[in-house]
N, C-alpha and C positions, 0 to 999 in steps of 0.2 A: 857615724860611718868614716871608715877610714878614706884616703885620698884616692887609692887604687881602686876601690869598691865603688865608690862616686863615679869615678871615669868608665868602669866595666858598665855601670848603671846607664850612664850618659851615651855610652857607644852603643848600647843594645837598643836603647830608645832612638839614637840616630837611624840604626840599621832598620828598626821597624818602621819608622817614618818612610822610609826609602823602600818598602815592599809593597808592591801595587798587585790588584787581581785583574789580570787582563786573560780574556779567554778561559775564564774558570781556573786559572793556573796564578800560584804565587810567583811573582816574577821582580827582578830588578831591573833598571835600564842600564844600558850602558854609560851613560853620562855620570849616574851617581856612582856607579861603580869604579868607573875611572876617578872621580874625585875622591873616592875612599881610598883608593891604591896609590893616589899620589902621581897619577899619570895623565896625560892627555886624552882624552875621547878617541881623538883619532889615531894614538898609538895603540891603544887597546882594540881598537876594532882592526888594525892593520895586523895585529897578532892574531886575532880570531880569523882573519882573511887567510892568513897563513897556514892555519889549523883547520880548516873548515871540517875536515872529515870526523874531529873529535866534539864538534857541536851539530847533532842532528836535530829535527825539529821540535822535539820532546826536551831538548836542551836550550834553544836559542830560537826565536823568531825574529823578523823585522816586523814592527808594527805597521798597520794599515795606515791611511791618511785619518781617517774617521778615529782611529784608536789613540793616535798621535793628537788629534785636536781635542779628544775627550781629556786625555791626560794631562794637556797643557792647561786645560781650563781648571783643573785642580789646584794650580798653583798661582799665587797672586803677581808674583815676580815674573818678568820674562827673560828668565836665564836661559831659557830655550831658545831663545832667538837666533837666527844665525846659520842654522843647520841646513845643509845641502841635502843630506841623505837623511832618512826615516831611522830613528832610533832602534837599536836591538834590544829586546827584552831577553833575560836570562833567567831559567828556572833554578831551581836549587841544584840540581845535576850540574846544569851549565855554569854555575857560580863555583861548584867543585872543579869542574874540568879548567877552568879560569887559572886555578892554581899551579896547574901542570904546564900553562903557556906564560906565566908572569912569574918571574924569579926573585923579585925584590923581596927583602926581607919584611918590609910595609905590607906588601901584597899577601904574603903568607901569612902573618899576622891579621890582618883583616879579613881574609878567606876563613881564617878558623873561627873568628868572631861571629860572621855570617852564617856558617855552617850551624854553629851553636844555637843562633836565633831562630833559624828554620826549624831545628830540630825541636826546641820548645815550644814553637808555635805549633809541631805537628803532636806532640804531647799534650799540650792545651787542648787541642781538637778531639782527642783521642778521649779524654777524661770528660768533656762536655759529653760526646756522644753516649759515653757509660750510662751517665747521670740521665740523660734523654731516654734511654733504653729503660732504666729502672722506674723512670716516672711513668713510661708506656705502659710497663708491666702492673706497676701499682693501680694506674686508672682501670686497667680491664679488671683487675681484682675488684674493685670499689665497684665498677660497674656490673660485675657479675652478682655482687652481693646488696645491690642497692635495695632489693626488696627486702631483704633481710634488715638493714639498716633503716629502711621505712617504716616497717613493724615495731621496731626497737622505740623509734620516735613515738610511735602511735601509742604504746603502753606507756610509756614516760610522760605524756600529755594528760593521759587518763590519770594515773597516779597524783600528778601535780593538780588536776582538777579535782579530784576528790578529795584532798587535802584542803583546798579552798572553800569548799561548800561549808556553811555553816551547820553547826550540829547541835542539838538540845543541851542544855546546860546540865553536867551531871554533877551530882552530890560529891561534897568534898570528902576526901577519904583522910583518915586519922583519928588523932584522939578528938573525943568531946570535953570540952572545958563544961562541968554542970553549973558553974556559977553564971554562965551566960545563957541568955535567952535563946535558943537554937530555933 
């Protein structure tokens, strides 16, 4: 594996580790995004505050105290300490919108990678959904044919039991040797 491919894989894994499910949505937290973009969380949030019209509730929301506590419990380190305000969570659309307010080369590159990861996650979910739908369809077909399958097994059991029952010995077939006592 080439060094560039390995870096991309590590980068994707790093992004995946930063995506959380909150309020039934896949989101990334402001602190994690700021770290990836190479800016302070405070600066990222200042830019968001200046451009609040670009971030409706389905793009970004502030975590509740309970949500924040639950999120902190997932991390072993106390890197979350010292915050005065509750973190903001950005949905995929919110992350895309961040690219319009953060103009550094790093922010643009990271944003592209994050959007690619979100897209892969969505494709993966759709693939699994199709498989689950096919399994449900197959289950219905099998359930509808269960009586037929049951009858087939019954006939097979009868055939097997007939083969295992002893039968009277039969006379040998073939040429007789008249020199032998038969």
